VOKOL-908755 format. One line per field, with one value per residue (C-alpha): residue number from 1; chain; x, y, z. Coordinates in steps of 0.5 Angstrom, whole numbers. Layout:
seq	(NUM/...)
mol	(A/...)
xx	(X/...)
yy	(Y/...)
zz	(Z/...)
***
This chain:
seq	(1/2/3/4/5/6/7/8/9/10/11/12/13/14/15/16/17/18/19/20/21/22/23/24/25/26/27/28/29/30/31/32/33/34/35/36/37/38/39/40/41/42/43/44/45/46/47/48/49/50/51/52/53/54/55/56/57/58/59/60/61/62/63/64/65/66/67/68/69/70/71/72/73/74/75/76/77/78/79/80/81/82/83/84/85/86/87/88/89/90/91/92/93/94/95/96/97/98/99/100/101/102/103/104/105/106/107/108/109/110/111/112/113/114/115/116/117/118/119/120/121/122/123/124/125/126/127/128/129/130/131/132/133/134/135/136/137/138/139/140/141/142/143/144/145/146/147/148/149/150/151/152/153/154/155/156/157/158/159/160/161/162/163/164/165/166/167/168/169/170/171/172/173/174/175/176/177/178/179/180/181/182/183/184/185/186/187/188/189/190/191/192/193/194/195/196/197/198/199/200/201/202/203/204/205/206/207/208/209/210/211/212/213/214/215/216/217/218/219/220/221/222/223/224/225/226/227/228/229/230/231/232/233/234/235/236/237/238/239/240/241/242/243/244/245/246/247/248/249/250/251/252/253/254/255/256/257/258/259/260/261/262/263/264/265/266/267/268/269/270/271/272/273/274/275/276/277/278/279/280/281/282/283/284/285/286/287/288/289/290/291/292/293/294/295/296/297/298/299/300/301/302/303/304/305/306/307/308/309/310/311/312/313/314/315/316/317/318/319/320/321/322/323/324/325/326/327/328/329/330/331/332/333/334/335/336/337/338/339/340/341/342/343/344/345/346/347/348/349/350/351/352/353/354/355/356/357/358/359/360/361/362/363/364/365/366/367/368/369/370/371/372/373/374/375/376/377/378/379/380)
mol	(A/A/A/A/A/A/A/A/A/A/A/A/A/A/A/A/A/A/A/A/A/A/A/A/A/A/A/A/A/A/A/A/A/A/A/A/A/A/A/A/A/A/A/A/A/A/A/A/A/A/A/A/A/A/A/A/A/A/A/A/A/A/A/A/A/A/A/A/A/A/A/A/A/A/A/A/A/A/A/A/A/A/A/A/A/A/A/A/A/A/A/A/A/A/A/A/A/A/A/A/A/A/A/A/A/A/A/A/A/A/A/A/A/A/A/A/A/A/A/A/A/A/A/A/A/A/A/A/A/A/A/A/A/A/A/A/A/A/A/A/A/A/A/A/A/A/A/A/A/A/A/A/A/A/A/A/A/A/A/A/A/A/A/A/A/A/A/A/A/A/A/A/A/A/A/A/A/A/A/A/A/A/A/A/A/A/A/A/A/A/A/A/A/A/A/A/A/A/A/A/A/A/A/A/A/A/A/A/A/A/A/A/A/A/A/A/A/A/A/A/A/A/A/A/A/A/A/A/A/A/A/A/A/A/A/A/A/A/A/A/A/A/A/A/A/A/A/A/A/A/A/A/A/A/A/A/A/A/A/A/A/A/A/A/A/A/A/A/A/A/A/A/A/A/A/A/A/A/A/A/A/A/A/A/A/A/A/A/A/A/A/A/A/A/A/A/A/A/A/A/A/A/A/A/A/A/A/A/A/A/A/A/A/A/A/A/A/A/A/A/A/A/A/A/A/A/A/A/A/A/A/A/A/A/A/A/A/A/A/A/A/A/A/A/A/A/A/A/A/A/A/A/A/A/A/A/A/A/A/A/A/A/A/A/A/A/A/A/A/A/A/A/A/A/A/A/A/A/A/A)
xx	(-107/-109/-104/-99/-100/-94/-92/-85/-82/-75/-71/-64/-64/-59/-59/-52/-49/-47/-42/-47/-45/-52/-54/-50/-55/-60/-66/-72/-78/-83/-90/-95/-102/-109/-111/-117/-112/-107/-112/-115/-108/-106/-112/-112/-105/-106/-112/-108/-102/-106/-102/-103/-105/-108/-102/-96/-89/-83/-78/-83/-85/-78/-76/-80/-81/-89/-87/-82/-87/-92/-87/-85/-92/-93/-87/-89/-96/-94/-87/-89/-91/-84/-78/-72/-66/-61/-54/-48/-47/-40/-39/-44/-40/-34/-37/-39/-32/-30/-36/-34/-27/-25/-31/-30/-23/-25/-32/-31/-29/-32/-35/-29/-27/-34/-34/-27/-30/-25/-30/-31/-24/-23/-29/-27/-20/-23/-28/-24/-19/-24/-27/-20/-19/-14/-12/-12/-18/-22/-19/-20/-27/-30/-27/-30/-37/-37/-34/-40/-45/-42/-39/-34/-27/-23/-25/-22/-16/-16/-16/-10/-6/-6/-1/4/3/9/5/0/4/8/2/-1/-1/2/-5/-8/-1/-3/-10/-8/-3/-9/-14/-8/-7/-14/-17/-20/-24/-26/-28/-32/-36/-38/-40/-45/-48/-55/-57/-58/-53/-50/-57/-59/-67/-67/-62/-66/-73/-71/-68/-74/-78/-74/-75/-82/-83/-81/-88/-89/-95/-97/-94/-98/-93/-95/-88/-88/-86/-78/-75/-70/-75/-79/-74/-72/-79/-78/-73/-79/-83/-78/-81/-89/-92/-86/-87/-81/-76/-69/-63/-56/-51/-46/-49/-52/-55/-53/-53/-60/-60/-61/-68/-67/-74/-81/-88/-90/-97/-96/-92/-96/-93/-97/-98/-97/-102/-107/-104/-103/-99/-94/-94/-93/-87/-84/-84/-80/-75/-74/-74/-69/-64/-64/-63/-58/-53/-46/-42/-47/-49/-55/-60/-66/-71/-65/-64/-72/-72/-66/-69/-76/-73/-66/-69/-73/-67/-66/-59/-58/-57/-50/-45/-38/-35/-28/-27/-26/-20/-17/-10/-10/-15/-12/-18/-16/-9/-11/-15/-9/-4/-9/-10/-2/-2/-7/-4/3/0/-3/3/7/2/1/-6/-10/-14/-10/-10/-12/-15/-8/-5/-11/-10/-3/-3/-8/-4/2/-2/-4/3/7/1/3/4/2/3/-3)
yy	(-48/-42/-36/-35/-29/-25/-19/-16/-11/-9/-7/-3/0/5/5/4/6/-1/2/6/6/6/-1/-6/-11/-11/-16/-17/-21/-24/-27/-32/-30/-28/-21/-23/-27/-22/-17/-21/-23/-15/-13/-18/-16/-9/-10/-15/-11/-4/-1/6/9/2/0/-5/-1/-6/-1/2/-5/-7/-2/-4/-11/-11/-10/-15/-20/-18/-19/-26/-28/-26/-30/-36/-36/-34/-38/-43/-38/-34/-33/-28/-26/-23/-19/-17/-10/-10/-17/-16/-10/-14/-19/-13/-12/-19/-18/-12/-12/-19/-22/-17/-20/-27/-27/-32/-37/-35/-42/-45/-40/-40/-48/-47/-42/-37/-31/-33/-33/-26/-23/-26/-24/-17/-17/-20/-14/-9/-11/-11/-4/-5/2/0/-5/1/6/2/-1/7/9/3/4/11/9/4/10/15/11/16/14/19/14/8/12/14/7/6/12/8/4/10/13/11/13/8/3/2/0/-4/-12/-15/-18/-11/-9/-15/-13/-6/-8/-13/-7/-2/-8/-8/-1/0/-7/-5/2/0/-5/-1/5/1/-1/2/6/2/-3/-5/-3/-10/-9/-12/-18/-20/-19/-24/-29/-29/-30/-36/-39/-39/-40/-47/-49/-46/-42/-36/-30/-24/-20/-14/-9/-3/3/2/7/2/-3/2/4/-3/-6/-8/-13/-17/-17/-23/-27/-26/-32/-36/-43/-47/-49/-46/-48/-45/-50/-49/-47/-52/-51/-58/-62/-59/-54/-47/-44/-38/-37/-36/-35/-28/-25/-18/-14/-8/-3/-1/3/-1/2/0/-7/-11/-16/-11/-10/-17/-17/-11/-15/-21/-16/-12/-17/-21/-15/-13/-21/-23/-17/-19/-18/-16/-19/-24/-23/-27/-24/-25/-32/-33/-30/-34/-40/-38/-36/-39/-44/-39/-35/-37/-39/-33/-29/-26/-27/-28/-35/-36/-43/-40/-37/-43/-44/-51/-53/-55/-52/-45/-46/-47/-41/-37/-39/-38/-31/-30/-33/-28/-22/-25/-26/-19/-15/-19/-17/-25/-27/-28/-34/-38/-45/-43/-50/-53/-49/-50/-58/-58/-54/-59/-64/-61/-59/-67/-69/-64/-60/-53/-53/-47/-47/-45)
zz	(225/230/229/234/238/241/245/245/249/251/257/257/251/249/242/238/245/247/252/256/263/266/263/261/259/254/254/249/252/248/251/247/250/248/249/253/258/258/260/266/269/269/272/277/279/279/284/288/289/289/283/281/274/271/268/270/269/271/272/278/281/281/286/292/295/294/286/286/289/283/278/281/281/274/271/275/271/264/265/260/254/255/250/252/248/253/251/255/251/252/249/243/241/241/237/232/232/229/224/221/222/220/217/211/210/211/208/202/207/213/214/216/221/224/225/228/233/231/232/239/240/238/241/248/248/246/251/257/255/255/262/265/263/258/256/249/248/251/246/240/242/244/237/234/237/234/227/227/229/224/219/217/215/220/226/222/221/229/231/226/229/236/233/232/238/242/249/247/244/250/254/248/249/243/241/240/236/231/231/229/224/221/220/217/212/210/212/205/205/212/211/204/208/214/210/206/213/214/221/227/225/232/236/239/238/231/232/238/235/229/234/238/231/229/236/236/229/229/230/223/225/223/227/229/233/237/239/244/240/237/233/230/229/226/221/219/219/211/213/216/209/207/212/211/209/209/210/208/214/213/218/219/215/220/227/232/239/243/236/234/228/229/225/220/218/220/218/219/219/221/226/229/233/239/246/252/256/251/250/257/253/252/259/261/256/259/266/263/259/265/270/266/265/272/274/269/269/269/275/280/287/287/292/293/288/282/284/283/277/274/276/273/266/265/260/257/254/246/243/240/246/247/253/254/255/257/255/248/250/255/252/255/249/243/239/242/241/234/233/237/231/226/228/228/221/218/221/218/211/212/214/208/203/202/199/206/204/199/202/209/209/208/213/218/217/218/224/227/226/229/235/235/235/239/244/246/254/259/266/271)
***
């Protein structure tokens, strides 16, 4: 079986500053192509569109109509050899909030909560409050992002202090008051978890590359990867040593995509960090990533170019991509009502000092039964 030759590049990189106003979408593009074919395609496009400097740079091409034509031609030609990870950065940070505020407390029984999509309920409530410019949501997430970068206790203390600020408190939604009460009750455990984390924890490069490897790796071919220079990946490259020569197949025990199991492993041969100018395959991955980040940004008006890009790339986006889905906070649904009541119970136990996970299964089962018998009603 031949090696799987893959080229990777990113667009929208702002490191661990996920709240950057300059770019709200992060995309990591991957292309499966042999080096000689990549060279032939890049040379042909450069000549046809009279591109200067002998290199394809998507950020320059996307500024002009002629450049956009070149991008669309490339995407059409390599569309069967593309996979993309794309993330809404603000929603990604909301997800990290759950992972590092709630997960350490729920860890011993986390599978239960993930199966109920409790993490998606919390993340979507936080996100929609943030993008709706709720004052407290913005304040909490901004401090949380700094806490995750610097990992210093005073930032966690600053989040908790919002609870006692009368001016803030008067404008706080009840949901966020309860979030703050939860954090206060478990601050030691939360901080121990955060303090133990490595650098670049909330950067999206590593998670994106790993998820792309998982998607490509279902063939069990050895993956030979070429990545454009990246400080986060270079700093954490040893993580991928766990997958070198790995031939077993492991799937997620509790997450599926439309009924299909989600792969967690792949057979990696090597990762090489390279210069895009010397590797046309990286230039193609740059085209893919930049066109994706540009076209899939939340809340931007579509145009003819973005619609064509979406049409080509829509089914190339991998499952692990991170976007909000407000169906997880639609309180007309029983499963959402259940998650709302679970949140209330977890906060209540935290405030009262009751072991938070004691017989939580029994609470969830009895609450499900109650909702079946007496559904909660909500007006439109």
